[in-house]
N, C-alpha and C positions, 0 to 999 in steps of 0.2 A: 258824497256819491256818486260813482255816478248811476247811472241807470242800466246801462250795459253792464257795469262792470258787475254790478248786484248780481245777475239773474247766474244760475249754477251751470257748470256745462255735468247735459249728462253725457255717458262715457257708456256706447255700446258694448255687446259680446263682438268678442274674438280680435278687440280694439285696446291694449297694453301697454298704461303712461306710470314715467320714470322718471323722478323730480330726485334731481341729482341734487348735492349742498353748496355750489355756483350758483345756483338755482336759475339749472338748465334742464327746461322739459322735452322730454324726444316719448316719443306716439307712434307707438308700430306697427299697423293693420295689415290685416289682408289686398291692401291694392300700393303700401310700401311704408317708409317710418322717414317722420321728420323728426326735426331738435330749434328748439329754437329758445334763447339766452332773455332773461326776462330780469329787469331792474328790479335791483334790492331792496324798494322800498313796496315793492309787490310780493306778496303770501300765498304762494297758492296749500292751500288745503287742500287732499285728498280723500276722503269720501268711500262708503261704497258705492258704490261705479257712479259718483259725481266730483266734480269737480270748481271749485268756491273760491275765489279773488278778496282781500282782503289789502288793509292797511296793516305793515309792520307795530309789531305791539304795545301798545302800552299807550294810545297815541289815540288824542281821538278826531271826529271831519276835521273841526274848525282846526287843528295844528296842519296838516295835512294842506302840501302847495302845492297850486293853481295843474302845477305840471304831473305831478302822480298821481289828482284826479284821472287825467288825460291817458298813462301809462294802464290805469281800471279797467277804462274800456279797452286800449289797441288792446294790451296783450289776453283779453277774457277774450275778443273780436279774434288774435290770429292763431290762438291756441283753438278755440272753436273749429276755424278754418281747418285745420293741421285735423282736427279728430275726422271732422267731417270729409280732410279729401284722403284719410292710409280707411277710410269703412267702405267708402260710397263713390270717394271718388266728384272729380268734376271735369266739362264737358265747354268747349266755342265752337258753334259754327259756323268760322266765316262761309263770304260768299264774292264770286269770279262776277262782275255784271257788266260788259265790256261786248261788243265785237273782236271773233281770237282769242277772246284771253281763256291762255287755259291751266293748270294744274299736274303735274306728276310727281309724283313717288321715287323717288332713287334710291337708292344700298345707304346701310350704313345715316338710317335716321334724314334725309335732303329733301329737299324739298327745290323744284321747280315751279316755277312762276313765271308769263311765258304774259305780261304782259302793258303789248302794246310799242316798246322800246327797245331799241337795235336787236339785242343783245339776255340772252334768257335768265332770271335771278334765278343762282342755288345760293339757298341757305340751309345752313347745314342744324337742327336741333340738340337739344338739350337730352341726352338718355332718357334723362323722368319723363319727357314728352309726349307721349304717341299719335303716329300721325296716318290717316283715310282719307281718300282723296276720293268722290264721286261723279263721275261727271259719265251727264243721261246728256239723249238727246232732242233737244229744242228745251233743255235748261238752261241755272247758269251752272256753272262750275262750283262744287259745295270742296269747304277744308276742313274733314274734324280734329280736333288735339283733344285730346284728354291728357291730362298727372293730378295728380294727392301732391302736389302742390300748387296754388291756389294762386299767389302772388306771382308763381314763376311762367304760369299759362298766358297770365293776365300781359306781358307783357312781353310771353314769346306772342300772341298776336298783335298787343302795340306796333310788335319790332311788322308785320305780315301789312297790317295796315295800311302803313305805312311809307311801303312803295308808291304804290297808288293811291291818296284819299278820291272815298268816292263827290265829282265837281257837285254842281248845287247845278247848269242842266241839265243832264243828261244822265246825270244818275253813275255814271261810270265809276269804278273801282275796283276798290275794297269791300270788304264792309261787314262786316255782323249781322246771319239770318235777321228779319226783324225787325231789324236796324233802319229807325223813319227820314229820309232826307230832305233837308225844308233846299224845298226845286221854283227855282228864280225861273221866270219869261225871261225868252231871251226879247232879241229887240220885235218891237213891229212895225209887219211888215207896211209900210205906206205912208209910216205916220205924217204929213205936216204942220 
């Protein structure tokens, strides 16, 4: 069995978990509502304030395929992220490093990015992702993204970062706050 899959998920107060007959799990809480279809080889057991995952009845661990072992840990991790997401939510921060790089919030959950190109980049964000921007004097502009869906949040951050990835010489570009960029030295001056 997967070591991650064996761990139970504790359900915090205010979070409601429903398991349907077609093995779809729906988790709702103060931050939102998420659902996930689980493979039929995985059985979800709901106890008092916790969820456990096991294989379908009457099968020993030796009879379970390698793929089902992988599903065991995968679905436990996905549902744990759903429970954390609807109870507290997830936050990612992106930083714009470069002279003249700016970001603005537009109505309708739209982001305007000015990243040194001849044109501004407008990105329509999904309704589940909430954005705030911070622009302070003598500091790099920040984009703060919040959502209950960890997968969606990661995809949106990756898309924003792909507009101008950090380059290794000056470190200019869109990067995560706290991300370390491996820097290269430029041409050595006057080398003979």
